[in-house]
C-alpha positions as CSV (number, residue, x, y, z in Angstrom):
1,M,12.2,108.9,-69.6
2,N,11.8,104.7,-69.8
3,G,11.0,104.2,-73.3
4,D,6.7,104.6,-73.0
5,P,5.7,108.0,-73.4
6,E,3.5,108.3,-70.2
7,Y,5.4,109.0,-67.7
8,A,9.4,109.9,-66.6
9,Q,9.9,106.6,-64.7
10,E,12.2,108.4,-61.8
11,F,13.5,106.8,-58.6
12,V,13.6,107.6,-54.3
13,D,16.6,106.2,-52.5
14,V,15.2,105.0,-48.8
15,D,17.0,102.4,-46.1
16,G,19.1,101.0,-48.8
17,G,16.8,100.1,-51.8
18,R,14.5,102.7,-53.5
19,L,11.1,103.8,-54.7
20,G,10.0,104.1,-58.0
21,V,8.1,107.0,-59.1
22,Q,5.9,107.7,-62.9
23,V,6.0,111.3,-63.2
24,Y,3.7,112.3,-65.7
25,P,3.9,115.2,-68.2
26,E,2.1,118.3,-66.7
27,P,-1.7,119.0,-67.7
28,E,-1.6,121.2,-71.0
29,G,-2.1,125.8,-69.7
30,D,-1.8,125.2,-66.7
31,A,2.4,124.7,-65.6
32,G,1.8,125.6,-61.5
33,A,-1.7,123.7,-61.9
34,P,-2.1,121.5,-58.6
35,A,-0.2,117.9,-58.0
36,V,-1.3,115.7,-57.0
37,V,0.8,112.1,-56.0
38,I,-1.0,108.8,-56.2
39,W,-0.6,105.7,-53.9
40,P,-1.3,102.4,-54.5
41,A,-3.0,99.6,-53.5
42,M,-1.0,96.1,-51.7
43,G,0.6,94.8,-53.9
44,V,-1.1,97.2,-57.3
45,R,1.9,98.1,-59.6
46,A,2.4,102.1,-60.2
47,R,0.6,101.4,-63.8
48,Y,-2.1,100.6,-63.3
49,Y,-3.2,104.3,-62.4
50,R,-2.5,105.1,-65.8
51,P,-6.3,105.3,-66.3
52,F,-6.5,107.3,-63.6
53,A,-4.6,109.7,-64.3
54,A,-4.9,110.7,-67.9
55,A,-8.5,111.3,-66.1
56,L,-6.7,113.2,-63.6
57,R,-4.4,115.1,-66.1
58,A,-7.1,116.4,-68.0
59,A,-9.2,117.5,-65.1
60,G,-6.3,120.4,-64.7
61,L,-4.0,118.3,-62.7
62,A,0.0,117.2,-62.2
63,V,0.4,113.9,-61.9
64,V,3.2,111.2,-59.4
65,V,3.0,107.4,-58.8
66,A,4.7,105.9,-56.8
67,D,5.1,102.6,-56.2
68,L,4.8,101.5,-52.0
69,R,8.2,99.6,-51.0
70,G,8.4,96.7,-52.5
71,T,6.4,97.1,-55.4
72,G,6.4,97.7,-59.2
73,A,9.6,99.4,-59.9
74,S,10.1,100.0,-56.0
75,T,13.3,97.8,-54.9
76,P,14.2,95.5,-52.6
77,A,11.2,92.5,-53.3
78,P,9.5,91.0,-49.7
79,S,11.7,88.8,-48.4
80,R,11.7,86.9,-45.1
81,A,15.4,89.3,-44.3
82,D,12.5,92.5,-45.0
83,R,11.0,93.3,-42.3
84,H,8.6,96.9,-42.9
85,G,6.1,98.2,-42.6
86,Y,3.2,100.4,-42.1
87,S,5.9,102.6,-40.3
88,E,8.4,103.1,-43.0
89,L,5.3,102.7,-45.6
90,A,4.6,106.4,-44.1
91,G,7.9,107.4,-43.7
92,D,7.8,106.9,-47.9
93,V,5.3,108.9,-48.1
94,G,8.0,112.0,-47.0
95,A,11.1,111.2,-48.4
96,V,8.8,111.2,-52.3
97,L,7.2,114.5,-50.7
98,A,10.7,115.4,-49.8
99,A,12.1,114.5,-53.5
100,L,9.0,116.7,-55.4
101,K,10.1,119.1,-53.3
102,R,11.2,121.4,-55.4
103,R,8.7,120.6,-58.9
104,L,5.6,121.4,-56.4
105,D,7.1,124.1,-54.5
106,G,4.4,127.1,-54.7
107,R,1.0,124.4,-55.7
108,T,-1.9,123.2,-54.1
109,R,-0.6,119.6,-53.3
110,L,-2.9,117.2,-52.9
111,L,-1.9,112.9,-51.5
112,L,-3.6,111.2,-53.2
113,G,-4.4,107.2,-51.8
114,H,-6.5,103.7,-53.1
115,S,-6.9,101.1,-50.2
116,L,-3.3,100.8,-48.1
117,G,-1.8,103.6,-50.5
118,G,-4.4,106.0,-48.5
119,Q,-3.8,104.0,-45.0
120,A,0.1,104.8,-45.7
121,A,-0.5,108.9,-46.6
122,L,-2.6,109.6,-43.3
123,L,-0.7,107.4,-41.3
124,H,2.2,110.1,-42.9
125,L,-0.5,112.9,-42.0
126,A,-0.8,111.8,-38.4
127,L,3.0,111.1,-37.6
128,D,5.7,113.5,-39.9
129,G,3.3,116.4,-40.4
130,T,1.2,118.3,-42.2
131,D,3.3,121.0,-44.1
132,A,4.1,119.8,-47.3
133,V,0.0,118.7,-48.0
134,D,-2.7,120.4,-49.0
135,G,-5.5,118.5,-49.2
136,L,-5.8,115.0,-48.6
137,A,-8.0,112.0,-51.0
138,L,-8.9,108.4,-49.9
139,V,-10.8,106.5,-52.6
140,A,-12.1,103.0,-52.2
141,V,-9.8,102.8,-48.2
142,G,-11.5,101.8,-44.8
143,I,-10.1,100.2,-41.4
144,P,-11.1,96.6,-42.3
145,Y,-12.3,95.2,-39.4
146,W,-13.5,92.6,-39.2
147,R,-17.0,94.2,-36.6
148,T,-17.9,96.6,-39.4
149,Y,-18.6,94.5,-42.4
150,P,-22.2,94.6,-44.1
151,G,-24.4,91.3,-42.6
152,R,-22.0,88.3,-41.5
153,R,-19.1,89.6,-44.3
154,G,-17.3,89.8,-41.0
155,L,-17.0,86.5,-39.7
156,G,-15.2,85.4,-43.1
157,V,-13.2,88.6,-42.4
158,L,-11.8,88.1,-39.1
159,P,-10.2,84.0,-39.9
160,Y,-9.4,84.9,-43.3
161,T,-7.1,88.2,-42.1
162,Q,-5.5,86.5,-39.0
163,G,-5.0,83.6,-41.3
164,I,-3.5,85.2,-43.6
165,A,-1.1,87.3,-40.9
166,A,-0.2,83.3,-39.2
167,T,0.7,82.4,-42.7
168,A,2.9,86.2,-43.2
169,G,4.8,84.6,-39.5
170,L,5.2,81.5,-39.9
171,L,7.0,81.9,-43.7
172,G,8.7,85.2,-42.1
173,V,6.9,86.9,-45.6
174,W,3.6,87.0,-47.4
175,P,3.9,85.3,-50.6
176,G,0.9,86.3,-51.9
177,W,-1.5,83.5,-51.6
178,G,-4.5,85.6,-53.4
179,F,-4.1,87.5,-51.7
180,G,-2.4,91.4,-52.0
181,G,1.0,90.0,-54.3
182,R,4.0,89.6,-52.1
183,Q,4.4,91.4,-49.1
184,A,6.7,91.6,-46.1
185,R,5.3,90.1,-43.0
186,G,5.8,94.0,-40.7
187,V,3.3,95.2,-43.6
188,I,1.1,92.4,-43.8
189,R,1.5,92.2,-39.0
190,D,0.1,95.5,-39.1
191,W,-2.7,95.7,-41.9
192,A,-4.4,92.4,-39.9
193,Y,-3.6,94.3,-36.2
194,T,-6.5,96.7,-38.3
195,A,-8.7,94.2,-39.2
196,R,-9.2,92.4,-35.5
197,T,-9.6,95.4,-33.9
198,G,-10.0,97.9,-35.3
199,R,-6.9,100.4,-34.4
200,F,-4.1,101.7,-36.7
201,P,-0.8,100.0,-34.4
202,R,1.3,102.1,-32.1
203,L,4.0,103.1,-34.2
204,D,7.5,103.8,-33.2
205,G,5.5,104.5,-30.0
206,T,3.5,106.6,-31.1
207,D,-0.4,106.5,-30.2
208,T,-1.2,106.6,-33.6
209,E,-5.1,106.6,-32.9
210,A,-4.1,110.2,-31.0
211,A,-1.9,111.2,-34.1
212,V,-4.4,110.8,-37.1
213,R,-7.6,112.8,-34.7
214,A,-5.2,115.6,-34.6
215,V,-5.1,115.5,-38.4
216,R,-6.5,118.5,-39.7
217,T,-5.8,118.7,-43.4
218,P,-9.2,118.3,-45.4
219,V,-10.3,115.2,-46.4
220,L,-12.3,113.9,-49.2
221,A,-12.8,110.5,-48.6
222,V,-14.6,108.3,-51.1
223,S,-16.0,105.0,-51.0
224,V,-17.3,103.4,-54.5
225,D,-20.0,100.8,-54.7
226,D,-19.9,97.0,-54.9
227,D,-16.9,96.7,-53.0
228,Q,-15.6,93.8,-52.6
229,Y,-12.8,94.8,-49.5
230,T,-13.5,98.0,-48.1
231,P,-17.2,98.6,-48.9
232,H,-18.7,101.5,-47.3
233,E,-18.8,101.3,-44.0
234,T,-15.3,100.6,-43.2
235,M,-14.3,104.1,-45.0
236,D,-17.5,105.6,-42.1
237,H,-15.5,103.7,-39.7
238,L,-11.7,105.9,-41.0
239,C,-14.0,108.2,-41.4
240,A,-15.0,109.0,-37.5
241,K,-10.9,109.2,-36.3
242,L,-10.4,112.5,-38.4
243,T,-12.5,114.2,-35.6
244,A,-10.5,117.5,-36.5
245,A,-10.2,117.3,-40.2
246,P,-12.6,118.9,-42.3
247,V,-13.7,115.8,-43.8
248,T,-16.3,115.7,-47.2
249,R,-17.3,112.1,-47.1
250,E,-18.6,110.7,-50.9
251,R,-20.1,107.7,-52.5
252,Y,-18.8,106.9,-56.0
253,T,-21.1,105.5,-58.2
254,V,-21.9,103.0,-60.3
255,A,-24.5,105.6,-62.3
256,Q,-21.8,108.4,-61.8
257,A,-19.2,106.2,-63.6
258,G,-21.7,104.5,-65.9
259,A,-19.3,101.4,-65.4
260,P,-19.4,98.4,-63.0
261,L,-17.1,98.8,-59.8
262,D,-15.7,97.5,-57.0
263,H,-12.0,97.8,-55.7
264,F,-10.2,98.1,-57.8
265,T,-11.8,98.6,-61.6
266,W,-12.7,102.0,-59.9
267,V,-8.7,102.7,-62.1
268,R,-9.7,102.6,-65.5
269,A,-14.1,104.6,-65.1
270,G,-12.4,107.7,-63.3
271,A,-13.0,110.3,-65.1
272,P,-16.6,111.7,-62.9
273,L,-14.3,110.7,-60.0
274,A,-11.2,112.8,-61.4
275,R,-13.4,115.8,-61.7
276,R,-14.2,115.4,-59.2
277,I,-10.8,115.4,-57.2
278,A,-9.7,118.6,-59.9
279,G,-12.9,120.1,-57.1
280,F,-11.7,119.0,-54.7
281,A,-7.8,120.4,-55.4
282,S,-9.4,124.3,-56.4
283,D,-11.1,124.7,-53.4
284,L,-8.4,124.4,-51.0
285,P,-6.9,127.5,-49.7
286,P,-3.7,128.7,-51.6
287,R,-0.7,128.2,-50.8
């Protein structure tokens, strides 16, 4: 234990570093409850999701939250020597699932991704197969393609994202100046490519767009009101790529939450959303 009774802090070794994994206690009354593994947004620590993890447990789900590579308890910290990108983030999802295999065997298994974590979870399914996962929940995830933003917002998104990529390329790392926390330049390179083109980059020689189109895992795609980074239209653009998967497309509204929302604060007003995700998990075909 890490001294915090909410969860046990564990680690998974990858590529000379390690991924921090927070394992919450089982929900009361069901030792074989469906399990959800949460993948955070860019630069957001796993600990930030504690209120949402509590809401998911109250809704009857077993919960694990992983820190993205280089964030929170995960090492190493991004540096000029660290060039990992989307390919490695997708592989990290598989590494954590493999490490959790004994806990997950026999359960319904759900990946839940927020923002960059949602992209990583989807790319894992596209590149590494879907046998270990029964469903994918995407919350406040989108392709930040500049042409999809409403009104004139896209005219600012393009230079903003490409300026961040240029800075990361020049410095060898993104220092986190006002956006996203400190990040490896490969992550910023791949993220900026999606913002510029509306497409995922080729990864390890794979046509990633074609691989995403072939994903058949059921998806619950939820965009959030007043999301300043991935508004509803960016989620629509992402969902349009999922031509083979059964997609349930929904919006999480201020009225449903009973509180103000944005790209991050939904985590602290997520009880209704947690119940919806638990319902999605219960409707998935049993293993």
